[in-house]
C-alpha positions as CSV (number, residue, x, y, z in Angstrom):
1,M,114.7,51.6,39.5
2,M,112.8,54.1,41.6
3,E,113.2,57.5,40.3
4,I,113.0,60.4,42.5
5,C,109.6,61.5,41.4
6,D,108.5,57.8,42.8
7,K,110.8,58.6,45.9
8,N,109.4,61.9,46.6
9,R,105.6,60.3,46.3
10,H,106.8,57.5,48.5
11,L,108.3,59.9,50.9
12,G,105.1,62.1,50.5
13,N,102.5,58.8,51.3
14,T,104.5,57.9,54.5
15,L,104.6,61.5,56.2
16,R,100.1,61.5,55.4
17,E,100.1,58.5,57.7
18,M,102.1,59.3,60.9
19,G,99.8,62.7,61.0
20,R,101.6,64.6,63.8
21,V,105.8,64.8,63.8
22,M,108.5,66.5,65.7
23,V,111.6,66.9,62.9
24,A,115.0,66.5,64.5
25,F,115.8,69.9,62.2
26,S,119.9,70.6,61.8
27,G,119.3,73.5,59.6
28,G,121.2,71.0,57.1
29,V,119.8,69.9,53.7
30,D,118.4,66.9,54.6
31,S,116.5,68.0,57.6
32,A,115.6,70.9,55.6
33,V,114.0,68.3,52.9
34,V,112.3,66.4,55.7
35,L,111.2,69.5,57.1
36,K,109.3,70.9,54.3
37,R,108.1,67.9,52.9
38,A,106.8,67.1,56.8
39,Q,105.0,70.8,55.9
40,Q,103.7,70.6,52.6
41,E,101.6,66.7,54.0
42,L,100.7,67.8,57.4
43,G,99.9,71.6,58.3
44,D,100.4,72.3,61.4
45,N,100.9,69.4,62.5
46,V,104.5,69.8,62.7
47,L,107.0,70.5,65.3
48,A,110.6,71.5,64.5
49,V,113.4,71.1,67.1
50,V,116.6,72.8,67.0
51,V,119.2,71.1,69.7
52,A,122.2,74.0,71.0
53,S,124.9,71.9,72.2
54,E,128.2,72.7,72.2
55,M,129.8,70.7,69.9
56,F,128.2,72.7,67.6
57,R,128.4,76.6,66.4
58,E,126.1,78.3,68.2
59,S,125.8,80.6,64.6
60,E,124.4,76.5,63.3
61,F,122.2,76.9,65.6
62,K,120.9,80.5,65.0
63,A,121.0,79.3,60.9
64,A,118.8,76.7,61.6
65,V,116.1,78.4,63.8
66,Q,115.8,81.2,61.5
67,L,115.1,79.0,58.6
68,A,112.8,76.9,60.1
69,E,110.9,79.9,61.4
70,D,111.6,81.4,57.6
71,L,108.7,78.9,56.3
72,G,106.4,79.4,58.6
73,V,106.8,76.2,60.5
74,K,106.1,76.2,64.7
75,V,110.1,75.8,66.5
76,Y,110.5,74.3,70.0
77,Q,114.7,75.9,71.0
78,T,116.2,73.3,73.1
79,E,119.8,72.0,74.5
80,I,121.5,69.0,75.6
81,K,125.3,68.5,77.9
82,E,127.2,66.6,75.5
83,L,130.5,67.9,77.4
84,D,129.0,66.2,80.9
85,S,129.0,62.8,79.7
86,P,132.2,61.3,80.5
87,Q,132.0,58.5,77.6
88,I,131.7,61.4,75.2
89,T,134.2,63.3,76.6
90,A,136.7,60.1,77.0
91,N,136.3,60.9,72.6
92,N,136.5,57.1,72.2
93,P,135.0,55.9,68.6
94,D,132.1,54.2,70.6
95,S,131.6,58.5,72.1
96,W,130.0,58.9,68.4
97,Y,126.7,56.6,69.8
98,Y,126.9,57.9,73.5
99,S,125.9,61.5,71.7
100,K,123.4,60.3,69.3
101,K,121.9,58.4,72.1
102,M,121.5,61.3,74.3
103,L,120.2,63.5,70.9
104,Y,117.4,60.8,70.4
105,M,116.5,60.2,74.3
106,H,116.1,64.3,74.7
107,L,114.0,63.9,71.5
108,N,111.9,61.5,72.4
109,Q,111.6,62.8,75.5
110,L,110.3,66.0,74.3
111,A,107.8,64.3,72.0
112,Q,106.1,62.4,74.6
113,E,106.0,65.7,76.8
114,L,104.7,67.7,74.0
115,G,102.3,65.3,72.3
116,Y,103.8,64.3,68.9
117,P,103.7,60.4,67.8
118,Y,106.7,60.4,65.6
119,V,110.4,62.2,66.0
120,L,112.5,62.0,62.4
121,D,116.1,62.9,61.8
122,G,117.2,63.6,58.5
123,M,119.4,60.3,57.4
124,I,119.6,59.2,54.1
125,M,120.4,56.1,52.3
126,D,124.2,57.3,51.6
127,D,124.5,56.9,56.1
128,E,124.1,53.4,55.7
129,E,127.0,52.7,53.4
130,D,129.5,53.2,56.0
131,F,129.7,51.8,59.7
132,R,127.7,55.1,61.5
133,P,127.2,54.6,65.5
134,G,124.5,56.9,65.2
135,L,122.1,54.6,63.1
136,K,122.6,51.6,66.5
137,A,121.7,55.3,68.6
138,R,118.5,55.6,66.6
139,T,116.9,52.4,66.1
140,E,117.3,51.9,69.9
141,E,115.5,54.7,70.9
142,G,112.7,54.6,67.4
143,I,113.4,57.4,65.6
144,R,112.4,57.6,62.0
145,S,114.9,57.9,59.2
146,V,111.8,59.2,56.4
147,L,114.5,59.8,53.8
148,Q,115.9,56.3,53.9
149,E,112.8,55.1,54.0
150,A,112.0,56.2,50.6
151,N,115.5,55.2,49.0
152,I,116.9,58.7,49.2
153,Y,120.3,59.5,48.8
154,K,122.3,62.7,48.7
155,S,122.7,63.6,44.9
156,E,118.6,63.3,45.1
157,V,117.8,65.1,48.5
158,R,119.4,68.6,47.0
159,E,117.8,68.1,43.9
160,L,115.0,67.8,45.6
161,A,116.2,71.0,48.0
162,K,116.3,72.9,45.0
163,K,113.0,72.2,43.3
164,L,111.6,73.0,46.8
165,N,113.2,76.2,46.3
166,L,115.4,75.7,50.0
167,P,118.3,78.3,50.3
168,V,120.1,75.1,51.3
169,W,120.4,73.0,48.8
170,N,123.6,73.6,48.3
171,K,124.4,74.0,51.6
172,L,128.4,72.2,52.9
173,A,127.7,69.4,55.2
174,S,128.3,69.6,59.3
175,C,129.7,67.6,61.8
176,S,130.0,67.5,66.0
177,L,133.6,69.5,66.5
178,A,134.7,66.5,68.4
179,S,135.5,65.0,64.8
180,R,138.9,67.8,64.7
181,F,140.4,65.6,67.4
182,P,142.5,61.9,67.9
183,Y,140.8,58.9,69.0
184,G,141.4,58.8,73.2
185,T,142.2,62.9,73.4
186,K,139.5,63.6,75.9
187,L,137.1,66.8,74.8
188,D,137.0,69.7,77.6
189,R,134.9,73.1,76.8
190,K,138.9,74.9,76.6
191,K,139.9,72.9,73.6
192,V,137.3,72.8,71.7
193,N,136.5,76.4,72.0
194,Q,140.5,77.0,70.8
195,V,138.8,74.5,67.7
196,N,136.1,76.4,67.0
197,Q,137.9,79.7,67.4
198,S,140.3,79.1,64.6
199,E,138.3,77.9,62.5
200,L,136.1,80.0,62.2
201,Y,138.8,83.0,61.6
202,L,140.4,80.5,58.8
203,K,136.3,81.1,57.8
204,R,136.4,84.7,57.9
205,I,139.7,85.2,55.7
206,G,138.8,82.8,53.0
207,F,138.9,79.4,53.5
208,E,134.7,77.9,53.6
209,E,136.0,74.2,53.5
210,V,138.2,74.1,56.5
211,R,138.8,71.8,59.7
212,V,141.4,72.5,62.2
213,R,142.4,69.0,63.7
214,Y,143.9,69.1,67.0
215,H,147.1,67.5,68.0
216,D,148.2,68.9,71.4
217,N,150.3,72.1,71.0
218,V,150.0,71.2,67.1
219,A,147.2,72.7,64.8
220,R,146.8,70.3,61.7
221,I,145.2,73.0,59.2
222,E,143.1,70.9,56.5
223,V,141.7,72.9,53.1
224,T,140.5,72.8,50.0
225,A,144.0,71.3,47.6
226,D,143.0,74.6,45.0
227,K,143.7,76.6,48.1
228,I,146.5,75.0,50.3
229,V,148.9,77.4,48.3
230,E,146.2,80.7,49.4
231,L,147.2,79.6,52.6
232,L,150.4,79.5,52.4
233,E,150.6,82.9,51.7
234,K,148.8,83.5,54.5
235,R,151.2,81.6,57.0
236,M,152.6,84.6,59.0
237,E,149.1,85.8,59.7
238,I,147.5,82.4,60.2
239,Q,150.9,81.4,62.6
240,H,150.2,84.8,65.0
241,K,146.4,84.0,65.3
242,L,146.8,80.4,66.0
243,E,149.1,81.2,68.6
244,S,147.3,83.7,70.2
245,L,144.3,80.6,70.9
246,G,146.5,78.6,72.7
247,F,148.9,76.5,69.6
248,D,152.9,76.4,69.6
249,Y,152.8,74.8,66.0
250,V,150.6,75.6,63.0
251,S,150.7,73.0,60.2
252,V,149.2,72.7,56.6
253,D,148.0,69.0,55.9
254,L,149.5,68.8,52.2
255,R,146.2,65.8,51.6
256,G,144.0,68.8,51.8
257,Y,140.6,68.8,53.0
258,R,139.2,65.7,53.3
259,T,136.3,63.3,55.3
260,G,137.2,61.1,58.3
261,S,141.0,61.9,57.9
262,M,141.3,61.3,62.0
263,N,140.4,57.7,61.3
264,K,143.3,56.7,59.4
265,V,145.2,55.9,62.9
266,L,142.3,53.7,64.0
267,P,143.9,50.3,65.4
268,E,143.1,47.5,63.3
269,A,140.3,46.2,65.7
270,A,138.4,49.1,65.1
271,A,138.7,49.1,61.4
272,E,134.9,48.4,60.8
273,Q,134.4,51.5,62.7
274,K,136.4,53.9,60.4
275,H,133.4,55.8,59.0
276,V,132.6,57.1,62.3
277,A,133.5,60.4,62.3
278,N,132.9,61.6,58.7
279,A,133.9,65.3,58.7
């Protein structure tokens, strides 16, 4: 079994062989390790591309740009319009494929224009364990997942990030805001903003790990089990705020925060796709 030092060495060898790379940089721990190691091996032959989208928070975009700049890596800022795509706004299980396809096609176009022969993402070995439509889109577009190529898992990514003194080594994972909506609920900017503002409010009052799941006029709040009592203590304040954002009813999920909870109601035929929205 390969030790983390051997995997890190393998990662370095792979990066050196590439010579010049573009990194799809989200600001999360996985892509941060890819970017930092690429910088260590290739110096100025690395470009961090930070992509803005309506399905991710502006604060995440700005934080990613800032981190890349703090690392001393060249940064290119761009955007995609996911809510202009009917395949994505339909919000079906295969919408996640179209979302990743749009991203990777955009990155490949930029790489061609800017002269970068390789585009790298931050997928890790844990992403292989479940069905992920992003894997299909990645393979079709020829994106390189160098952490997977080095057989690196999440716990090892965090270990590497800590050794590399990356401030995001223990950062919580983020995911597309589409994961807050039941499959079949058509997405639009108003609904996405309603959920986003609700979660930002809850984060401001002390609930860092939180999801607001959208069920038409009902908001279903998920927080970690140890935070449910605190949430209930603030129930009137929360009810008032979420009503002002457009919800008629506010509920608390007694099972607490968990990733992929919207997949629970997927039909039997889609059982193999049960982890497409892992947030």
